[in-house]
VMD Tcl script that builds the backbone (N, CA, C; Angstrom):
set m [mol new atoms 372]
animate dup $m
set s [atomselect $m all]
$s set {name element resname resid chain x y z} {
  {N N MET 1 A 18.997 -2.769 10.454}
  {CA C MET 1 A 18.301 -2.733 9.054}
  {C C MET 1 A 17.392 -1.910 9.528}
  {N N ARG 2 A 17.338 -1.582 8.097}
  {CA C ARG 2 A 15.797 -0.412 7.926}
  {C C ARG 2 A 14.606 -1.633 8.406}
  {N N THR 3 A 13.265 -0.264 8.867}
  {CA C THR 3 A 12.382 -1.421 8.740}
  {C C THR 3 A 11.185 -0.546 7.678}
  {N N ILE 4 A 10.364 -1.247 7.350}
  {CA C ILE 4 A 9.731 -1.455 6.128}
  {C C ILE 4 A 8.766 -1.291 6.042}
  {N N TYR 5 A 7.382 -1.236 6.509}
  {CA C TYR 5 A 5.775 -1.877 6.722}
  {C C TYR 5 A 5.104 -1.640 5.454}
  {N N ALA 6 A 4.498 -2.667 4.663}
  {CA C ALA 6 A 3.565 -2.482 3.838}
  {C C ALA 6 A 2.329 -2.482 4.844}
  {N N SER 7 A 1.342 -1.782 4.130}
  {CA C SER 7 A -0.505 -1.983 4.177}
  {C C SER 7 A -0.799 -2.128 3.051}
  {N N THR 8 A -1.923 -3.396 3.172}
  {CA C THR 8 A -2.422 -4.197 1.590}
  {C C THR 8 A -3.702 -3.950 1.720}
  {N N PHE 9 A -4.538 -3.323 1.685}
  {CA C PHE 9 A -6.360 -3.309 1.123}
  {C C PHE 9 A -6.864 -3.839 0.148}
  {N N THR 10 A -6.883 -4.759 0.414}
  {CA C THR 10 A -8.129 -5.409 -0.727}
  {C C THR 10 A -9.604 -5.678 -0.816}
  {N N PHE 11 A -10.135 -4.961 -1.978}
  {CA C PHE 11 A -11.605 -5.186 -1.763}
  {C C PHE 11 A -11.967 -5.159 -2.863}
  {N N ALA 12 A -13.658 -5.540 -2.736}
  {CA C ALA 12 A -14.624 -6.003 -3.604}
  {C C ALA 12 A -15.141 -4.611 -3.349}
  {N N MET 13 A -15.486 -4.189 -5.327}
  {CA C MET 13 A -16.032 -2.467 -5.466}
  {C C MET 13 A -17.427 -2.845 -5.779}
  {N N ARG 14 A -18.666 -2.511 -5.022}
  {CA C ARG 14 A -19.795 -2.105 -5.461}
  {C C ARG 14 A -20.086 -0.770 -6.368}
  {N N GLU 15 A -21.511 -0.520 -6.917}
  {CA C GLU 15 A -20.751 0.875 -7.711}
  {C C GLU 15 A -20.803 2.341 -7.075}
  {N N VAL 16 A -19.869 2.521 -7.510}
  {CA C VAL 16 A -19.440 4.058 -6.387}
  {C C VAL 16 A -19.978 5.305 -7.044}
  {N N ASP 17 A -19.694 6.421 -6.277}
  {CA C ASP 17 A -20.137 7.508 -7.164}
  {C C ASP 17 A -18.594 8.625 -6.695}
  {N N GLU 18 A -19.268 9.761 -6.834}
  {CA C GLU 18 A -18.163 10.863 -7.384}
  {C C GLU 18 A -17.916 10.984 -5.600}
  {N N GLU 19 A -18.958 10.673 -4.848}
  {CA C GLU 19 A -18.313 11.357 -3.098}
  {C C GLU 19 A -17.256 10.151 -3.084}
  {N N PHE 20 A -17.301 8.836 -3.274}
  {CA C PHE 20 A -16.386 7.985 -2.821}
  {C C PHE 20 A -14.584 8.300 -3.714}
  {N N HIS 21 A -14.985 8.487 -5.040}
  {CA C HIS 21 A -13.611 8.846 -5.669}
  {C C HIS 21 A -12.590 10.494 -5.167}
  {N N ALA 22 A -13.841 11.031 -4.237}
  {CA C ALA 22 A -13.323 12.293 -3.702}
  {C C ALA 22 A -12.568 11.992 -2.785}
  {N N LEU 23 A -13.059 10.953 -1.934}
  {CA C LEU 23 A -13.065 10.598 -0.746}
  {C C LEU 23 A -11.339 10.054 -0.681}
  {N N ASP 24 A -11.659 9.012 -1.830}
  {CA C ASP 24 A -10.585 8.329 -1.902}
  {C C ASP 24 A -9.321 9.310 -2.304}
  {N N LYS 25 A -9.545 10.039 -3.189}
  {CA C LYS 25 A -8.410 10.884 -3.500}
  {C C LYS 25 A -8.093 11.934 -2.567}
  {N N THR 26 A -8.546 11.744 -1.468}
  {CA C THR 26 A -8.330 12.717 -0.321}
  {C C THR 26 A -7.170 11.668 0.451}
  {N N ILE 27 A -7.578 10.724 0.699}
  {CA C ILE 27 A -7.087 9.467 2.000}
  {C C ILE 27 A -5.779 9.378 0.545}
  {N N ALA 28 A -5.136 9.437 -0.334}
  {CA C ALA 28 A -4.426 9.364 -1.198}
  {C C ALA 28 A -3.228 10.070 -1.036}
  {N N ASP 29 A -3.794 11.258 -1.211}
  {CA C ASP 29 A -3.010 12.683 -0.909}
  {C C ASP 29 A -3.107 12.902 0.605}
  {N N ALA 30 A -4.298 12.522 1.753}
  {CA C ALA 30 A -3.091 12.691 2.833}
  {C C ALA 30 A -2.039 11.490 3.132}
  {N N ALA 31 A -1.874 10.153 2.537}
  {CA C ALA 31 A -0.968 9.505 2.747}
  {C C ALA 31 A 0.317 9.578 2.504}
  {N N LYS 32 A 0.152 10.595 0.874}
  {CA C LYS 32 A 1.489 10.821 0.486}
  {C C LYS 32 A 2.447 12.032 1.049}
  {N N SER 33 A 1.180 12.761 1.765}
  {CA C SER 33 A 1.697 14.427 3.139}
  {C C SER 33 A 2.577 13.931 3.959}
  {N N ILE 34 A 1.876 12.418 4.503}
  {CA C ILE 34 A 2.315 11.902 6.091}
  {C C ILE 34 A 4.020 11.798 5.714}
  {N N PRO 35 A 4.907 12.217 6.824}
  {CA C PRO 35 A 6.479 12.225 6.880}
  {C C PRO 35 A 6.403 10.250 7.237}
  {N N GLY 36 A 7.297 9.736 6.471}
  {CA C GLY 36 A 7.463 8.275 6.437}
  {C C GLY 36 A 7.114 7.367 5.134}
  {N N TYR 37 A 5.952 8.326 4.412}
  {CA C TYR 37 A 5.392 7.574 3.554}
  {C C TYR 37 A 6.399 7.181 2.122}
  {N N LEU 38 A 6.581 6.182 1.905}
  {CA C LEU 38 A 7.106 5.741 1.338}
  {C C LEU 38 A 6.783 5.340 -0.796}
  {N N GLY 39 A 5.870 5.101 -0.799}
  {CA C GLY 39 A 4.819 5.147 -2.134}
  {C C GLY 39 A 3.845 3.845 -1.932}
  {N N ASP 40 A 3.693 4.132 -3.129}
  {CA C ASP 40 A 2.071 3.053 -3.047}
  {C C ASP 40 A 2.208 2.563 -4.476}
  {N N GLU 41 A 1.237 1.530 -5.119}
  {CA C GLU 41 A 0.825 0.421 -5.878}
  {C C GLU 41 A -0.362 0.224 -5.979}
  {N N ALA 42 A -1.179 0.137 -7.159}
  {CA C ALA 42 A -2.096 -0.443 -6.960}
  {C C ALA 42 A -2.340 -1.880 -7.899}
  {N N TRP 43 A -3.561 -3.014 -7.922}
  {CA C TRP 43 A -3.235 -3.990 -8.058}
  {C C TRP 43 A -4.827 -4.398 -8.886}
  {N N GLU 44 A -5.528 -5.239 -9.700}
  {CA C GLU 44 A -6.504 -5.490 -10.059}
  {C C GLU 44 A -6.428 -6.832 -10.521}
  {N N ASN 45 A -7.664 -7.535 -9.992}
  {CA C ASN 45 A -8.152 -8.878 -10.014}
  {C C ASN 45 A -9.256 -8.960 -10.877}
  {N N PRO 46 A -9.365 -8.577 -11.714}
  {CA C PRO 46 A -10.884 -8.098 -13.034}
  {C C PRO 46 A -11.745 -9.475 -12.712}
  {N N SER 47 A -11.011 -10.709 -12.608}
  {CA C SER 47 A -11.996 -12.458 -12.396}
  {C C SER 47 A -12.122 -12.559 -11.087}
  {N N LEU 48 A -11.899 -12.268 -10.505}
  {CA C LEU 48 A -12.337 -11.926 -9.198}
  {C C LEU 48 A -12.997 -10.943 -8.309}
  {N N GLY 49 A -13.033 -9.631 -9.379}
  {CA C GLY 49 A -13.668 -8.662 -9.048}
  {C C GLY 49 A -12.651 -7.849 -7.890}
  {N N LEU 50 A -11.818 -7.755 -7.806}
  {CA C LEU 50 A -10.777 -7.621 -6.541}
  {C C LEU 50 A -9.819 -6.151 -6.978}
  {N N ILE 51 A -9.418 -5.439 -6.500}
  {CA C ILE 51 A -8.583 -4.004 -6.308}
  {C C ILE 51 A -7.159 -4.524 -4.345}
  {N N SER 52 A -6.600 -4.034 -5.172}
  {CA C SER 52 A -5.511 -4.415 -4.131}
  {C C SER 52 A -4.995 -2.859 -4.321}
  {N N ASN 53 A -4.988 -2.306 -2.673}
  {CA C ASN 53 A -4.154 -0.785 -3.098}
  {C C ASN 53 A -3.298 -0.913 -1.861}
  {N N VAL 54 A -1.458 -1.247 -2.517}
  {CA C VAL 54 A -0.329 -1.172 -0.892}
  {C C VAL 54 A 0.071 0.265 -1.297}
  {N N TYR 55 A 0.504 0.280 0.311}
  {CA C TYR 55 A 1.005 1.219 0.992}
  {C C TYR 55 A 2.493 0.940 1.158}
  {N N TYR 56 A 3.680 1.441 1.288}
  {CA C TYR 56 A 4.865 0.989 2.035}
  {C C TYR 56 A 5.132 2.657 2.855}
  {N N TRP 57 A 5.419 2.144 3.935}
  {CA C TRP 57 A 6.183 3.120 5.463}
  {C C TRP 57 A 7.074 2.802 5.649}
  {N N ASP 58 A 7.682 3.861 6.425}
  {CA C ASP 58 A 9.251 3.799 6.840}
  {C C ASP 58 A 8.905 3.238 8.555}
  {N N SER 59 A 8.037 3.451 8.999}
  {CA C SER 59 A 7.507 3.298 10.503}
  {C C SER 59 A 6.282 3.042 10.364}
  {N N MET 60 A 5.877 1.866 11.963}
  {CA C MET 60 A 4.513 2.114 11.945}
  {C C MET 60 A 3.943 3.155 12.749}
  {N N GLU 61 A 3.997 4.138 13.027}
  {CA C GLU 61 A 4.100 5.262 13.083}
  {C C GLU 61 A 3.216 6.392 12.229}
  {N N ALA 62 A 4.298 6.430 10.739}
  {CA C ALA 62 A 3.732 6.617 9.465}
  {C C ALA 62 A 2.124 5.825 9.519}
  {N N LEU 63 A 2.315 4.798 9.110}
  {CA C LEU 63 A 0.809 4.093 8.833}
  {C C LEU 63 A -0.198 4.345 9.912}
  {N N GLN 64 A 0.362 4.848 10.809}
  {CA C GLN 64 A -0.743 4.756 11.915}
  {C C GLN 64 A -1.585 6.007 11.502}
  {N N ALA 65 A -0.676 6.899 11.394}
  {CA C ALA 65 A -0.906 8.504 10.991}
  {C C ALA 65 A -2.159 8.728 9.973}
  {N N LEU 66 A -2.034 7.550 8.649}
  {CA C LEU 66 A -3.030 7.488 7.838}
  {C C LEU 66 A -3.905 6.731 8.826}
  {N N MET 67 A -4.440 5.987 9.288}
  {CA C MET 67 A -5.817 5.069 9.858}
  {C C MET 67 A -6.228 5.941 10.402}
  {N N THR 68 A -5.651 6.782 11.516}
  {CA C THR 68 A -6.396 7.697 12.638}
  {C C THR 68 A -6.633 8.640 11.634}
  {N N HIS 69 A -6.045 9.361 10.176}
  {CA C HIS 69 A -7.035 10.496 9.538}
  {C C HIS 69 A -8.295 10.883 9.286}
  {N N PRO 70 A -8.538 11.656 9.785}
  {CA C PRO 70 A -9.865 11.611 9.243}
  {C C PRO 70 A -11.079 11.339 8.153}
  {N N ALA 71 A -10.192 11.423 7.188}
  {CA C ALA 71 A -11.098 10.749 5.822}
  {C C ALA 71 A -10.895 9.381 5.696}
  {N N HIS 72 A -10.056 8.850 6.405}
  {CA C HIS 72 A -9.756 6.927 6.555}
  {C C HIS 72 A -10.556 6.517 7.208}
  {N N LEU 73 A -10.797 7.125 8.301}
  {CA C LEU 73 A -11.917 7.067 9.284}
  {C C LEU 73 A -13.311 6.984 8.971}
  {N N GLU 74 A -13.169 8.165 8.037}
  {CA C GLU 74 A -14.698 8.665 7.643}
  {C C GLU 74 A -14.816 7.301 6.384}
  {N N ALA 75 A -14.013 6.555 5.017}
  {CA C ALA 75 A -14.289 5.557 4.637}
  {C C ALA 75 A -14.290 4.481 5.411}
  {N N LYS 76 A -13.699 4.175 5.630}
  {CA C LYS 76 A -14.116 2.864 6.931}
  {C C LYS 76 A -15.406 2.951 7.690}
  {N N ARG 77 A -15.949 4.013 8.157}
  {CA C ARG 77 A -16.900 4.114 8.672}
  {C C ARG 77 A -18.127 3.961 7.389}
  {N N ARG 78 A -18.196 4.455 6.585}
  {CA C ARG 78 A -18.794 4.625 5.323}
  {C C ARG 78 A -18.570 3.306 4.113}
  {N N GLN 79 A -17.603 2.336 4.371}
  {CA C GLN 79 A -16.990 1.271 3.370}
  {C C GLN 79 A -17.901 0.312 2.971}
  {N N ALA 80 A -19.426 -0.047 3.435}
  {CA C ALA 80 A -20.520 -0.959 3.261}
  {C C ALA 80 A -21.326 -0.691 2.013}
  {N N GLU 81 A -21.516 1.731 1.974}
  {CA C GLU 81 A -21.792 2.143 1.133}
  {C C GLU 81 A -21.194 1.753 -0.357}
  {N N TRP 82 A -19.632 1.014 -0.256}
  {CA C TRP 82 A -19.164 1.291 -1.679}
  {C C TRP 82 A -18.194 0.222 -1.993}
  {N N LEU 83 A -18.493 -0.747 -0.864}
  {CA C LEU 83 A -17.831 -2.140 -1.201}
  {C C LEU 83 A -18.281 -3.495 -0.809}
  {N N ASN 84 A -18.616 -4.185 -1.414}
  {CA C ASN 84 A -19.021 -5.615 -0.995}
  {C C ASN 84 A -18.109 -6.638 -0.618}
  {N N GLY 85 A -17.085 -5.767 0.413}
  {CA C GLY 85 A -16.352 -6.555 1.530}
  {C C GLY 85 A -14.686 -6.195 0.930}
  {N N TYR 86 A -13.708 -6.632 2.297}
  {CA C TYR 86 A -12.728 -5.793 2.280}
  {C C TYR 86 A -11.914 -7.147 3.042}
  {N N HIS 87 A -10.047 -6.606 2.862}
  {CA C HIS 87 A -9.552 -7.244 3.763}
  {C C HIS 87 A -7.994 -6.408 4.100}
  {N N VAL 88 A -7.612 -6.475 4.986}
  {CA C VAL 88 A -6.626 -5.711 5.180}
  {C C VAL 88 A -5.068 -6.558 5.748}
  {N N VAL 89 A -3.772 -6.155 5.150}
  {CA C VAL 89 A -2.916 -6.815 5.735}
  {C C VAL 89 A -2.181 -5.891 5.945}
  {N N ILE 90 A -1.368 -5.930 7.451}
  {CA C ILE 90 A -0.293 -4.886 7.492}
  {C C ILE 90 A 0.993 -5.837 8.061}
  {N N ALA 91 A 1.975 -5.142 7.034}
  {CA C ALA 91 A 3.528 -6.428 6.988}
  {C C ALA 91 A 4.652 -5.926 7.033}
  {N N GLN 92 A 5.693 -6.547 7.434}
  {CA C GLN 92 A 7.047 -6.103 7.681}
  {C C GLN 92 A 7.707 -6.695 6.550}
  {N N VAL 93 A 8.145 -5.410 5.638}
  {CA C VAL 93 A 9.313 -5.698 4.542}
  {C C VAL 93 A 10.273 -6.267 4.752}
  {N N VAL 94 A 10.620 -7.472 4.352}
  {CA C VAL 94 A 12.080 -8.499 5.017}
  {C C VAL 94 A 13.111 -8.262 3.631}
  {N N GLY 95 A 12.360 -7.651 2.594}
  {CA C GLY 95 A 13.416 -7.735 1.154}
  {C C GLY 95 A 13.001 -7.101 0.179}
  {N N SER 96 A 13.825 -5.963 -0.785}
  {CA C SER 96 A 12.836 -6.033 -2.010}
  {C C SER 96 A 14.213 -5.719 -2.976}
  {N N TYR 97 A 13.651 -6.290 -3.687}
  {CA C TYR 97 A 14.816 -6.867 -5.079}
  {C C TYR 97 A 14.304 -6.552 -6.819}
  {N N GLY 98 A 14.996 -6.411 -7.125}
  {CA C GLY 98 A 14.779 -6.314 -8.935}
  {C C GLY 98 A 15.560 -6.313 -9.838}
  {N N ASP 99 A 15.288 -6.207 -10.880}
  {CA C ASP 99 A 16.459 -5.836 -12.170}
  {C C ASP 99 A 16.787 -4.139 -12.207}
  {N N GLY 100 A 15.720 -3.277 -11.684}
  {CA C GLY 100 A 15.694 -2.181 -12.425}
  {C C GLY 100 A 14.852 -1.962 -13.636}
  {N N SER 101 A 14.097 -2.838 -14.329}
  {CA C SER 101 A 13.257 -2.530 -15.701}
  {C C SER 101 A 11.856 -2.164 -15.361}
  {N N ILE 102 A 11.918 -1.692 -14.335}
  {CA C ILE 102 A 10.505 -1.501 -13.698}
  {C C ILE 102 A 10.114 -0.655 -12.597}
  {N N ALA 103 A 9.735 0.491 -12.684}
  {CA C ALA 103 A 9.293 1.649 -11.279}
  {C C ALA 103 A 8.691 1.111 -10.342}
  {N N HIS 104 A 9.296 0.903 -9.349}
  {CA C HIS 104 A 8.714 0.060 -7.814}
  {C C HIS 104 A 9.029 1.705 -6.669}
  {N N PRO 105 A 8.207 1.402 -5.670}
  {CA C PRO 105 A 8.474 2.388 -4.539}
  {C C PRO 105 A 9.398 2.194 -3.781}
  {N N LEU 106 A 9.732 0.509 -3.582}
  {CA C LEU 106 A 11.128 0.414 -2.819}
  {C C LEU 106 A 12.569 0.558 -3.729}
  {N N ALA 107 A 11.987 0.879 -5.159}
  {CA C ALA 107 A 13.515 0.322 -5.739}
  {C C ALA 107 A 15.096 0.721 -5.306}
  {N N ASP 108 A 14.684 2.194 -4.925}
  {CA C ASP 108 A 15.941 2.380 -4.222}
  {C C ASP 108 A 16.393 2.315 -2.627}
  {N N ILE 109 A 15.441 1.346 -2.207}
  {CA C ILE 109 A 15.883 1.180 -0.694}
  {C C ILE 109 A 16.639 -0.231 -0.527}
  {N N GLN 110 A 17.682 -0.049 -0.172}
  {CA C GLN 110 A 18.918 -1.255 0.061}
  {C C GLN 110 A 18.588 -1.820 1.597}
  {N N GLN 111 A 18.061 -3.469 1.165}
  {CA C GLN 111 A 18.268 -4.143 2.443}
  {C C GLN 111 A 19.486 -5.173 2.449}
  {N N PRO 112 A 19.966 -4.768 3.483}
  {CA C PRO 112 A 21.466 -5.107 3.728}
  {C C PRO 112 A 21.430 -6.720 4.005}
  {N N TRP 113 A 20.365 -7.401 4.311}
  {CA C TRP 113 A 19.935 -8.536 4.374}
  {C C TRP 113 A 20.363 -9.362 2.856}
  {N N LEU 114 A 20.047 -8.833 1.979}
  {CA C LEU 114 A 19.911 -9.717 0.578}
  {C C LEU 114 A 21.528 -8.833 0.057}
  {N N GLY 115 A 22.509 -9.738 0.506}
  {CA C GLY 115 A 23.981 -9.205 -0.182}
  {C C GLY 115 A 24.217 -10.004 -1.945}
  {N N ARG 116 A 24.987 -9.433 -2.661}
  {CA C ARG 116 A 25.159 -9.646 -3.913}
  {C C ARG 116 A 24.858 -11.000 -4.623}
  {N N ASP 117 A 25.625 -12.012 -3.657}
  {CA C ASP 117 A 25.696 -13.211 -4.216}
  {C C ASP 117 A 24.290 -13.677 -4.068}
  {N N ALA 118 A 23.559 -12.999 -3.018}
  {CA C ALA 118 A 21.924 -13.983 -2.522}
  {C C ALA 118 A 21.007 -12.981 -4.125}
  {N N ALA 119 A 21.535 -11.733 -4.027}
  {CA C ALA 119 A 20.760 -11.267 -4.895}
  {C C ALA 119 A 20.780 -11.932 -6.567}
  {N N ALA 120 A 21.947 -12.446 -6.614}
  {CA C ALA 120 A 22.249 -13.053 -8.074}
  {C C ALA 120 A 21.659 -13.906 -8.065}
  {N N VAL 121 A 21.527 -15.263 -7.142}
  {CA C VAL 121 A 20.943 -16.269 -7.275}
  {C C VAL 121 A 19.215 -16.258 -7.649}
  {N N LEU 122 A 18.642 -15.446 -6.747}
  {CA C LEU 122 A 16.971 -14.918 -6.949}
  {C C LEU 122 A 16.910 -13.996 -8.132}
  {N N ASN 123 A 17.907 -13.886 -8.681}
  {CA C ASN 123 A 17.731 -12.904 -9.924}
  {C C ASN 123 A 18.202 -14.014 -11.514}
  {N N ARG 124 A 18.002 -15.190 -11.013}
  {CA C ARG 124 A 18.177 -15.772 -11.881}
  {C C ARG 124 A 17.219 -17.014 -12.710}
}
mol reanalyze $m
mol bondsrecalc $m
mol representation Tube
mol addrep $m
């Protein structure tokens, strides 16, 4: 079975500047250049003032490559300038499925644990 990891970074934003946006773009570009990067998505909850960025990886080594990237280390060092708090979750993905109507970074990745019969039950 293929092992996939998700890293979710949830944060509350303060006022940000161009320097924040430039560093954020550098980190996103770095992630996309790492072998093992599978895709990402972002979610916002305006009622709570929270944003979540989710990155998907095909190995823990790929995820660690982003965590040790100089731009990521700088952002971590300076997070209090831009954030009112954050939380990170690293998880192993045990399945991914859908009806194919929306794009998703894991849409083309087959998870053998989910047989056709199970998928039919879950998609009801």
